[in-house]
LUMKEVEX-683294 format. One line per field, with one value per residue (C-alpha): x negated, y, z negated. Coordinates in nm, 4 decimals. Each point is the difference from the previous one (the first is absolute). Example, Ala and Ser with C-alpha at 12.3 -4.5 7.8 and 13.67 -1.06 7.14 Angstrom:
<pts>
x -1.2300 | -0.1370
y -0.4500 | 0.3440
z -0.7800 | 0.0660
</pts>
This chain:
<pts>
x 0.0000 | -0.1201 | 0.0135 | 0.3367 | 0.1716 | -0.1449 | 0.1103 | 0.3505 | 0.0184 | -0.1345 | 0.2520 | 0.2841 | -0.0904 | -0.0322 | 0.3356 | 0.1673 | -0.1471 | 0.1043 | 0.3355 | 0.2091 | -0.1631 | 0.1327 | 0.3382 | 0.1399 | 0.3065 | 0.2647 | 0.3162 | 0.3160 | 0.3279 | 0.2922 | 0.3390 | 0.2065 | 0.3762 | -0.0278 | -0.2787 | 0.0441 | -0.1139 | -0.2792 | -0.1781 | -0.3747 | -0.1706 | -0.3630 | -0.2300 | -0.3089 | -0.2579 | -0.1944 | -0.2557 | 0.0302 | -0.2962 | -0.0593 | 0.0053 | 0.0474 | 0.3185 | 0.1356 | -0.0695 | 0.1531 | 0.3266 | 0.0504 | -0.0695 | 0.2355 | 0.2877 | -0.0625 | -0.0145 | 0.2617 | 0.2524 | 0.1830 | 0.3392 | -0.0756 | -0.3269 | -0.0764 | -0.2849 | -0.1597 | 0.1089 | 0.2772 | 0.2090 | -0.2336 | -0.2857 | 0.2069 | -0.1316 | -0.3696 | -0.0078 | 0.2550 | 0.0614 | -0.3511 | -0.1816 | -0.3056 | -0.2181 | 0.0941 | -0.1111 | -0.3362 | -0.0278 | 0.0635 | -0.2521 | -0.2674 | 0.0618 | -0.0294 | -0.3305 | -0.1373 | 0.1040 | -0.1632 | -0.3318 | -0.0128 | -0.0633 | 0.3122 | -0.0938 | -0.3301 | -0.1958 | -0.3591 | -0.0966 | 0.0097 | 0.3540 | 0.1107 | -0.0823 | 0.2050 | 0.2961 | -0.0157 | 0.0210 | 0.2887 | 0.1852 | -0.0444 | 0.1667 | 0.2862 | 0.0376 | 0.0407 | 0.3333 | 0.1541 | -0.0574 | 0.1492 | 0.3020 | -0.0539 | 0.0897 | 0.3601 | -0.0117 | -0.1287 | 0.2775 | 0.2664 | -0.1340 | 0.0060 | 0.3454 | 0.1419 | -0.1141 | 0.1718 | 0.2999 | 0.3440 | 0.1523 | 0.3107 | 0.2336 | -0.1982 | -0.1300 | -0.3513 | -0.0461 | -0.2966 | -0.0205 | -0.2262 | -0.0081 | -0.2521 | 0.0511 | 0.0194 | -0.3466 | 0.1037 | 0.0522 | -0.3445 | -0.1461 | 0.1555 | -0.1649 | -0.3323 | 0.0286 | 0.0877 | -0.2078 | -0.2652 | -0.0993 | 0.0070 | 0.3754 | 0.0540 | -0.1914 | 0.1658 | 0.2149 | 0.3314 | -0.0480 | -0.0958 | 0.2919 | 0.2495 | -0.1253 | 0.0041 | 0.3590 | 0.1088 | -0.1592 | 0.1570 | 0.3438 | -0.0450 | -0.1261 | 0.2797 | 0.2698 | -0.1113 | 0.0059 | 0.3438 | 0.1309 | -0.0435 | -0.3531 | -0.1706 | -0.3540 | -0.1092 | -0.3567 | -0.1443 | -0.3227 | -0.1416 | -0.3377 | -0.1958 | -0.0103 | 0.3823 | 0.0237 | 0.0004 | 0.2764 | 0.2221 | -0.0548 | 0.1047 | 0.3253 | 0.0828 | -0.0384 | 0.2171 | 0.2641 | -0.0061 | -0.2520 | -0.2310 | -0.3603 | -0.0519 | -0.3262 | -0.3101 | -0.2780 | -0.2548 | -0.1063 | -0.2904 | 0.2391 | 0.2113 | -0.3011 | -0.1541 | 0.3278 | 0.0155 | 0.3377 | 0.2828 | 0.2305 | 0.2841 | -0.0418 | 0.0086 | 0.3212 | 0.1550 | -0.1051 | 0.2131 | 0.2978 | -0.0193 | -0.0407 | 0.2577 | 0.1382 | 0.3261 | -0.1058 | -0.0163 | 0.3633 | 0.0213 | -0.3019 | 0.1974 | 0.2065 | -0.2988 | -0.1976 | 0.2337 | -0.0346 | -0.3789 | -0.0545 | 0.2742 | 0.2210 | 0.2703 | -0.2073 | -0.3136 | -0.0748 | -0.0476 | -0.2211 | 0.0204 | 0.1447 | -0.0162 | 0.1993 | -0.0681 | 0.1345 | -0.2212 | -0.3115 | 0.0603 | 0.0337 | -0.3272 | -0.1741 | 0.1265 | -0.1486 | -0.3285 | -0.0122 | 0.0743 | -0.2767 | -0.2437 | 0.0762 | 0.0253 | -0.2427 | -0.3428 | -0.2842 | 0.0518 | 0.3654 | -0.1086 | -0.2699 | -0.0308 | -0.2655 | 0.0890 | -0.1582 | -0.1801 | 0.1530 | -0.1579 | -0.1237 | 0.0644 | -0.2034 | 0.0172 | 0.3693 | 0.0676 | -0.1672 | 0.2171 | 0.3184 | 0.1065 | 0.2536 | 0.1859 | -0.1241 | -0.3356 | 0.0302 | -0.2127 | 0.0071 | 0.2224 | 0.1668 | 0.3483 | -0.0453 | 0.2185 | -0.1841 | -0.0952 | 0.2726 | -0.1858 | -0.1407 | -0.3449 | -0.3017 | -0.3792 | 0.0197 | 0.2655 | -0.2284 | 0.2040 | 0.3697 | 0.2522 | 0.2331 | 0.3541 | 0.1453 | -0.1666 | 0.1166 | 0.3577 | -0.0154 | -0.1581 | 0.2157 | -0.3043 | -0.0531 | 0.3028 | 0.1787 | 0.0256 | 0.3364 | 0.1598 | -0.1146 | 0.1597 | 0.3247 | 0.0126 | -0.0514 | 0.2669 | 0.2432 | -0.0530 | 0.0737 | -0.3574 | -0.1060 | 0.1483 | -0.0975 | 0.2249 | 0.0124 | 0.2824 | -0.0949 | 0.3551 | -0.0205 | -0.3330 | 0.1508 | 0.2911 | -0.2315 | -0.2355 | 0.2995 | 0.0999 | 0.3239 | -0.0784 | -0.0862 | -0.0814 | 0.2578 | -0.2007 | -0.1748 | 0.2138 | -0.0625 | -0.3784 | -0.0358 | 0.0580 | -0.1873 | -0.3377 | -0.2986 | -0.0599 | 0.3578 | 0.0144 | -0.0806 | -0.3286 | -0.1301 | 0.0903
y 0.0000 | 0.3480 | 0.3172 | 0.1238 | -0.3263 | 0.0068 | 0.3621 | -0.0885 | -0.2902 | 0.2136 | 0.2783 | -0.2532 | -0.1526 | 0.3420 | 0.1057 | -0.3204 | 0.0267 | 0.3606 | -0.0011 | -0.1276 | 0.2447 | 0.3188 | 0.1058 | -0.3504 | 0.0690 | 0.2572 | 0.0506 | 0.1687 | 0.1113 | -0.0829 | 0.1773 | -0.3037 | 0.0310 | 0.2028 | 0.2659 | 0.0521 | -0.3606 | -0.0600 | -0.3238 | -0.0611 | -0.1300 | -0.0987 | -0.0783 | -0.2184 | 0.0247 | -0.3207 | -0.1385 | -0.3460 | -0.1769 | 0.1963 | -0.1919 | 0.3310 | 0.0592 | -0.3372 | 0.0847 | 0.3463 | -0.1206 | -0.2700 | 0.2509 | 0.2581 | -0.2490 | -0.1071 | 0.3546 | 0.1708 | -0.2861 | 0.0872 | -0.1436 | 0.0394 | -0.0970 | 0.1110 | -0.1736 | 0.0878 | -0.3301 | -0.1222 | -0.3145 | -0.1512 | 0.0074 | -0.1314 | -0.3560 | 0.0794 | 0.2843 | -0.1112 | -0.3751 | -0.1273 | -0.0241 | 0.2205 | -0.3013 | -0.1561 | 0.3113 | -0.0125 | -0.3725 | 0.0498 | 0.2848 | -0.2015 | -0.3035 | 0.2145 | 0.1461 | -0.3452 | -0.1315 | 0.2962 | -0.0757 | -0.3437 | 0.1670 | -0.1334 | 0.1939 | -0.1925 | 0.3161 | 0.1010 | 0.1230 | 0.3665 | -0.0129 | -0.2276 | 0.2773 | 0.2478 | -0.2394 | -0.0646 | 0.3722 | 0.0504 | -0.3048 | 0.1251 | 0.3288 | -0.1932 | -0.2226 | 0.3109 | 0.0665 | -0.2778 | 0.2210 | 0.3134 | 0.1311 | -0.1799 | 0.3261 | -0.0531 | -0.3565 | 0.1227 | 0.2600 | -0.2553 | -0.2546 | 0.2539 | 0.1224 | -0.3517 | -0.0109 | 0.3221 | -0.0417 | 0.0511 | 0.3451 | 0.0395 | 0.1203 | 0.0387 | -0.3129 | 0.0096 | 0.0294 | -0.0521 | 0.2034 | -0.0905 | 0.3418 | -0.0066 | -0.0090 | -0.3517 | -0.1470 | -0.1141 | 0.3656 | 0.0872 | -0.2885 | 0.1503 | 0.3352 | -0.1756 | -0.1892 | 0.3095 | 0.2720 | -0.1830 | 0.0762 | 0.3718 | -0.0297 | -0.1364 | 0.2933 | 0.2641 | 0.2654 | -0.1107 | -0.3571 | 0.1055 | 0.2442 | -0.2647 | -0.2470 | 0.2669 | 0.0916 | -0.3637 | -0.0485 | 0.3234 | -0.1340 | -0.3015 | 0.2126 | 0.2595 | -0.2622 | -0.1863 | 0.3193 | 0.0978 | -0.3441 | 0.0859 | -0.1238 | 0.2472 | -0.1326 | -0.1009 | -0.1158 | -0.0051 | -0.1744 | 0.1246 | 0.0187 | 0.3132 | 0.1182 | 0.0237 | 0.1986 | 0.3316 | -0.1018 | -0.1453 | 0.3105 | 0.2284 | -0.1874 | -0.0231 | 0.3760 | 0.0564 | -0.2123 | 0.2223 | -0.1756 | 0.2127 | -0.1005 | 0.0139 | -0.1910 | -0.1132 | -0.2218 | -0.2557 | -0.3438 | 0.1313 | 0.2275 | -0.3008 | -0.2149 | 0.2742 | 0.0829 | 0.3573 | -0.0714 | -0.2294 | -0.1749 | -0.0096 | 0.3731 | 0.0839 | -0.2002 | 0.1987 | 0.3276 | -0.0901 | -0.0974 | 0.3263 | 0.2280 | 0.2746 | -0.0320 | 0.1858 | 0.2506 | -0.2811 | -0.1096 | 0.0438 | -0.2242 | -0.3161 | 0.0388 | 0.1234 | -0.3151 | -0.2191 | 0.2352 | 0.0304 | -0.3760 | -0.1088 | -0.1946 | -0.1840 | -0.0025 | -0.1926 | -0.3059 | 0.0841 | -0.3015 | -0.3654 | -0.0371 | -0.3071 | -0.0331 | -0.2255 | -0.3070 | 0.0568 | 0.0615 | -0.3137 | -0.2119 | 0.1324 | -0.0555 | -0.3593 | -0.0680 | 0.1528 | -0.2119 | -0.3159 | 0.0724 | 0.0721 | -0.3275 | -0.2432 | 0.1195 | -0.1561 | 0.1517 | -0.2522 | 0.1065 | 0.3620 | -0.0155 | -0.2474 | -0.0441 | 0.0271 | -0.1780 | 0.2568 | 0.0567 | -0.2010 | 0.1929 | -0.1953 | 0.2156 | -0.2316 | -0.0708 | 0.3717 | 0.0572 | -0.2605 | 0.0437 | 0.3408 | 0.2027 | -0.1276 | -0.2251 | -0.1644 | -0.3780 | -0.2398 | -0.2235 | 0.1490 | 0.2493 | -0.1317 | -0.0118 | 0.2321 | 0.3163 | 0.0612 | 0.1773 | 0.1389 | 0.3500 | -0.0099 | 0.1984 | -0.0219 | 0.0006 | -0.2749 | -0.2469 | 0.0159 | 0.0385 | 0.0376 | -0.2999 | 0.0394 | -0.1528 | 0.2624 | 0.2827 | -0.1252 | -0.0145 | 0.3451 | 0.1666 | 0.1145 | 0.0625 | -0.1090 | -0.1193 | 0.3551 | 0.0604 | -0.3278 | 0.0878 | 0.3421 | -0.1481 | -0.2438 | 0.2775 | 0.2115 | -0.2922 | -0.0663 | 0.3632 | 0.0670 | 0.2456 | 0.2881 | 0.2284 | 0.2967 | 0.3546 | 0.1059 | 0.1172 | -0.0676 | -0.3646 | -0.0274 | 0.1387 | -0.2452 | -0.2906 | 0.0901 | 0.0263 | -0.3558 | 0.1027 | -0.1868 | -0.3658 | -0.2612 | -0.2710 | -0.2720 | 0.2139 | -0.1250 | -0.3617 | 0.0434 | 0.2261 | -0.2901 | -0.2619 | -0.1115 | 0.0413 | -0.3730 | -0.0490 | 0.2954 | 0.0018 | 0.1802 | -0.3377 | -0.1762
z 0.0000 | 0.0842 | -0.2038 | 0.1411 | -0.0938 | -0.3515 | -0.0474 | 0.1171 | -0.2466 | -0.2843 | 0.0669 | 0.0222 | -0.3373 | -0.1668 | 0.1421 | -0.1167 | -0.3505 | -0.0519 | 0.1731 | -0.2900 | -0.2420 | 0.1616 | -0.1355 | 0.0333 | -0.2194 | 0.0858 | -0.2048 | 0.1293 | -0.1514 | 0.2325 | -0.0372 | 0.0998 | -0.0331 | -0.3239 | 0.0007 | -0.3751 | -0.0559 | 0.2533 | 0.0791 | 0.0075 | 0.3121 | -0.0535 | 0.2928 | -0.0441 | 0.2784 | 0.0618 | 0.2428 | 0.1587 | -0.1650 | -0.3201 | -0.3292 | -0.1774 | 0.1979 | -0.1114 | -0.3629 | 0.0370 | 0.1546 | -0.2628 | -0.2762 | 0.1544 | 0.0165 | -0.3602 | -0.1407 | 0.2182 | -0.0307 | 0.3243 | 0.0880 | 0.3727 | 0.1702 | 0.3578 | 0.1826 | 0.3325 | 0.1501 | 0.2284 | 0.0103 | 0.2627 | -0.2571 | -0.2904 | 0.0202 | 0.0261 | -0.2523 | -0.2624 | 0.0308 | 0.0815 | -0.3372 | -0.0406 | -0.0810 | 0.3332 | 0.1855 | -0.1762 | 0.0747 | 0.3728 | 0.0159 | -0.1818 | 0.2197 | 0.3110 | -0.1223 | -0.0807 | 0.3401 | 0.1753 | -0.1752 | 0.1654 | 0.3381 | 0.1759 | 0.3140 | 0.0267 | 0.0747 | -0.0702 | -0.3460 | 0.1016 | 0.1377 | -0.2824 | -0.2485 | 0.2050 | 0.0258 | -0.3755 | -0.0799 | 0.2420 | -0.1321 | -0.3562 | 0.0939 | 0.1606 | -0.3075 | -0.2154 | 0.1719 | -0.2107 | -0.3065 | 0.1567 | -0.1866 | -0.3307 | -0.1751 | 0.1131 | -0.1306 | -0.3373 | -0.0266 | 0.0979 | -0.2496 | -0.2845 | 0.1049 | -0.0380 | -0.3633 | -0.1071 | -0.2306 | 0.1520 | -0.0269 | -0.2152 | 0.2740 | 0.3235 | 0.1775 | 0.1420 | 0.3755 | 0.2320 | 0.3207 | 0.2917 | 0.1598 | 0.2836 | 0.3763 | 0.1452 | 0.0516 | 0.3500 | 0.0942 | -0.1307 | 0.2011 | 0.3120 | -0.0742 | -0.0619 | 0.3304 | 0.2039 | -0.1685 | -0.2017 | -0.3571 | 0.0736 | 0.0552 | -0.3514 | -0.1491 | 0.2175 | -0.1679 | 0.1617 | -0.1222 | -0.3529 | -0.0133 | 0.1147 | -0.2614 | -0.2698 | 0.0859 | -0.0110 | -0.3425 | -0.1265 | 0.0999 | -0.2250 | -0.2892 | 0.0183 | 0.0637 | -0.3130 | -0.2069 | 0.1347 | -0.0976 | -0.3663 | -0.0680 | -0.2325 | 0.0494 | 0.3501 | 0.0648 | 0.3514 | 0.1032 | 0.3323 | 0.1690 | -0.0865 | 0.3623 | -0.0089 | -0.3238 | 0.1865 | 0.2424 | -0.2730 | -0.2167 | 0.2872 | 0.0629 | -0.3719 | -0.0373 | 0.3078 | -0.1714 | -0.3086 | -0.2250 | -0.2121 | -0.0676 | -0.3775 | -0.0631 | 0.1907 | -0.1330 | 0.1181 | -0.1119 | -0.2102 | -0.1950 | -0.0973 | -0.0896 | -0.2152 | -0.1752 | 0.1285 | 0.1603 | -0.1033 | 0.2458 | -0.2533 | -0.0718 | 0.3717 | 0.0365 | -0.2841 | 0.1688 | 0.2981 | -0.2147 | -0.1989 | 0.3046 | 0.0515 | 0.3535 | -0.0538 | 0.2665 | 0.2587 | 0.0033 | 0.3784 | 0.0577 | -0.0750 | 0.3182 | 0.2013 | -0.0838 | 0.2053 | 0.2968 | -0.0244 | -0.0262 | 0.2387 | -0.2396 | 0.1916 | 0.3197 | -0.0931 | -0.2112 | -0.3684 | -0.0628 | -0.0977 | -0.3498 | -0.2247 | -0.3196 | -0.2968 | 0.1787 | 0.3036 | -0.2092 | -0.2053 | 0.3135 | 0.1394 | -0.3327 | -0.0168 | 0.3412 | -0.1068 | -0.3157 | 0.1923 | 0.2539 | -0.2816 | -0.1799 | 0.2904 | 0.2700 | 0.0429 | 0.2017 | 0.2811 | 0.0098 | 0.0275 | 0.2713 | 0.2842 | 0.2658 | 0.3648 | 0.2896 | 0.2164 | 0.3367 | 0.2774 | 0.2977 | 0.3199 | 0.2363 | 0.3010 | -0.0475 | -0.0247 | 0.3376 | 0.1705 | -0.2002 | 0.1310 | -0.1977 | -0.3050 | -0.2784 | 0.0450 | 0.0599 | -0.1984 | -0.3093 | -0.2668 | 0.2356 | -0.0802 | -0.3770 | -0.2064 | -0.1049 | -0.3601 | -0.1966 | -0.3027 | -0.0468 | 0.1581 | -0.1205 | 0.0200 | 0.3824 | -0.0068 | -0.1785 | -0.3229 | -0.0696 | -0.2779 | 0.0534 | 0.1209 | -0.3187 | -0.2178 | 0.2270 | -0.0298 | -0.3796 | -0.0326 | 0.2671 | 0.1976 | 0.3693 | 0.2057 | -0.3176 | -0.1363 | 0.1673 | -0.1248 | -0.3528 | 0.0284 | 0.1334 | -0.2903 | -0.2552 | 0.1651 | 0.0134 | -0.3712 | -0.0848 | -0.1089 | 0.2720 | 0.1967 | 0.2862 | 0.0636 | 0.1309 | -0.2308 | -0.3533 | -0.1222 | 0.1067 | -0.1822 | -0.3212 | 0.0146 | 0.0696 | -0.2862 | -0.2316 | 0.0921 | 0.1682 | 0.3226 | -0.0443 | 0.2592 | 0.0632 | -0.1695 | -0.2618 | -0.2866 | 0.0987 | 0.0144 | -0.3035 | -0.2399 | 0.2034 | -0.1303 | 0.2262 | 0.0355 | 0.1202 | 0.2393 | 0.3693 | -0.0827 | -0.1165 | 0.3251
</pts>
């Protein structure tokens, strides 16, 4: 590696280390339906691979005790980020690193070192987003509220839409201002909709590069910034998460009575999706799946080797267009989620249990059918659903059914 590459790597590491230490916590007072009794919306800025971010989000959930948690995820990522146990993600990453060290490409020593470094960076992607997993895990352990049931909101834009932007515009498209603004507006919808539904403490966990966009849209919706701190302030005791939450609850927003109606106009309520919401039933079902995967999955059930694709060079020359003839040409293709240049895969059975990859939509449909999840554009429908006024047809039948006897165990 030359000097420019080393400088790039050094700057990247310095940026990653310092990113979650710069005003990572922002607290807002939101008028809601009654400006004389505002709600608190607290934003936690995180970075994808930071252990400090994981500790901060878990601590924020424990101290703030929110009744609504908004994560920068979507329903397409629900299986990988919430159902797949964290220890399984570490196991897959470690297995991928170990496999890469065996020189599967059969290259010279020089190129083997380069491949190993690149494969290590790719393996790190399994640990991306563990801050959301830490917040979700801590949120499940909070005691139930007296009158208001807890709700989880997955408030980000669909990952498939972001993949389209990445394919058409590259990484620069994901970091462009229009993309960041659209994601910030979508997250703000989930935050404000949760506050308007009666939740007095709403905690949002977003990436630090989206803090500015989310802050802008919250202020356009009538929220007032009341406190700003960073991770070092919390660690050193200079700031208190619980005290910041109380600042938002005690704020005087009587002069912002008109902002409650303007929030729906600014954020497009009734025209755009508010987010993906999960109630207590939905969260319990996801947690049961996670526990079952954690208890019953072995490493060989988690990672499987694939046979490398055979290159039939001569057959390709004579075969013309279409599939290349040759031994194995008519065999059914592999169905698992391939990685490590299609030499390893997560088996199809595990993907089905976790609701990952192409099984994300069936998992969502099952949650929705059981009355545990909702996607809507109408805030009134959300309020009725959170209050338990709209139940699924078979919700009463499944509510009293033990896990071992339910269709989740099939």
